C-alpha positions as CSV (number, residue, x, y, z in Angstrom):
1,M,0.0,0.0,0.0
2,E,2.9,2.4,0.8
3,Y,4.3,1.7,-2.7
4,I,1.1,2.8,-4.3
5,E,1.0,5.9,-2.2
6,N,4.6,6.8,-3.1
7,L,3.8,6.1,-6.8
8,L,0.8,8.5,-6.6
9,I,2.8,11.2,-4.9
10,N,5.6,10.9,-7.5
11,L,3.1,10.9,-10.4
12,V,1.3,14.0,-9.0
13,D,4.7,15.7,-8.5
14,V,5.6,15.1,-12.1
15,A,2.2,16.3,-13.3
16,I,2.5,19.5,-11.2
17,L,5.9,20.2,-12.7
18,L,4.6,19.6,-16.2
19,F,1.6,21.9,-15.7
20,E,3.7,24.6,-14.1
21,F,6.2,24.3,-17.0
22,M,3.4,24.5,-19.6
23,G,1.9,27.5,-17.9
24,V,5.2,29.4,-17.8
25,L,5.9,28.4,-21.4
26,V,2.5,29.7,-22.6
27,L,3.0,33.0,-20.7
28,I,6.5,33.5,-22.2
29,I,5.4,32.7,-25.8
30,T,2.3,35.0,-25.3
31,G,4.5,37.8,-24.0
32,I,6.9,37.6,-26.8
33,R,4.1,37.4,-29.4
34,G,2.4,40.4,-27.6
35,I,5.6,42.5,-27.9
36,I,5.9,41.7,-31.6
37,D,2.3,42.4,-32.2
38,Y,2.5,45.7,-30.3
39,F,5.4,47.0,-32.5
40,R,3.5,45.9,-35.6
41,K,0.5,47.8,-34.3
42,Y,-1.7,44.7,-34.6
43,P,-5.3,45.7,-33.5
44,L,-6.0,42.5,-31.6
45,T,-2.8,42.6,-29.5
46,R,-4.6,43.1,-26.2
47,L,-7.1,40.4,-26.9
48,N,-4.4,37.8,-27.9
49,L,-2.3,38.8,-24.9
50,A,-5.3,38.3,-22.5
51,K,-6.2,35.0,-24.1
52,G,-2.7,33.7,-23.7
53,M,-2.5,34.9,-20.1
54,A,-5.8,33.2,-19.4
55,M,-4.5,29.9,-20.9
56,G,-1.2,30.1,-18.9
57,L,-3.1,30.7,-15.7
58,E,-5.4,27.7,-16.5
59,F,-2.3,25.5,-16.5
60,K,-1.0,27.1,-13.3
61,L,-4.4,26.7,-11.7
62,G,-4.5,23.0,-12.7
63,S,-1.1,22.4,-11.0
64,E,-2.5,24.0,-7.8
65,I,-5.5,21.8,-7.9
66,L,-3.3,18.7,-8.3
67,R,-1.2,20.0,-5.4
68,T,-4.2,19.5,-3.1
69,V,-3.8,15.7,-3.6
70,I,-0.5,15.6,-1.7
71,V,-1.3,18.3,1.0
72,R,-0.8,16.9,4.5
73,D,-1.8,19.6,7.0
74,Y,-4.2,22.5,7.4
75,K,-1.5,25.2,7.0
76,E,-0.7,23.8,3.6
77,I,-4.3,23.5,2.7
78,L,-4.9,27.1,3.5
79,T,-1.9,28.2,1.5
80,V,-3.0,26.1,-1.6
81,A,-6.6,27.4,-1.2
82,G,-5.3,31.0,-1.1
83,I,-3.3,30.4,-4.2
84,I,-6.2,28.7,-6.0
85,L,-8.5,31.6,-5.0
86,L,-6.0,34.2,-6.3
87,R,-5.4,32.4,-9.6
88,A,-9.1,31.8,-10.1
89,T,-9.8,35.5,-9.5
90,L,-7.1,36.5,-12.0
91,T,-8.5,34.0,-14.5
92,F,-12.0,35.4,-14.0
93,L,-10.8,39.0,-14.5
94,I,-8.9,38.1,-17.6
95,H,-11.9,36.4,-19.1
96,W,-14.0,39.4,-18.3
97,E,-11.4,41.6,-20.1
98,I,-11.4,39.2,-23.1
99,K,-15.2,39.4,-23.2
100,N,-15.1,43.3,-23.1
101,E,-12.3,43.5,-25.7
102,E,-14.2,41.1,-28.1
103,A,-17.4,43.2,-27.7
104,Q,-15.5,46.4,-28.3
105,N,-13.8,44.9,-31.4
106,A,-17.2,43.7,-32.7
107,A,-18.7,47.1,-32.2
108,L,-15.9,48.7,-34.1
109,K,-16.3,46.2,-36.9
110,E,-20.1,46.6,-37.3
111,P,-20.0,50.0,-39.0
112,E,-17.4,48.7,-41.5
113,D,-19.7,45.7,-42.4
114,K,-22.6,48.1,-43.1
115,A,-20.7,50.4,-45.4
């Protein structure tokens, strides 16, 4: 039984590292793409940047949820819960920004379609 528990802990640790790595990678690529788009004056730069940030945070949030599997005491639970709450709030705010940016882009595009 202890072997299975150790196997689960090791599997979760690897998955956490993978999710963290993917989140960081997505954020770096999005940031670089955002800088390039900014200098090219691409009109959807903010929208693409927000979508990339949201995706990166989704991976980071996934790693924190996995971290709850191996938490051992209440202090760790509170720390992980706080991190999850903070990242979920950031994700919600970014999705709200994406929705507003898409609505604004659609409103700007409508007059062009009618012309």
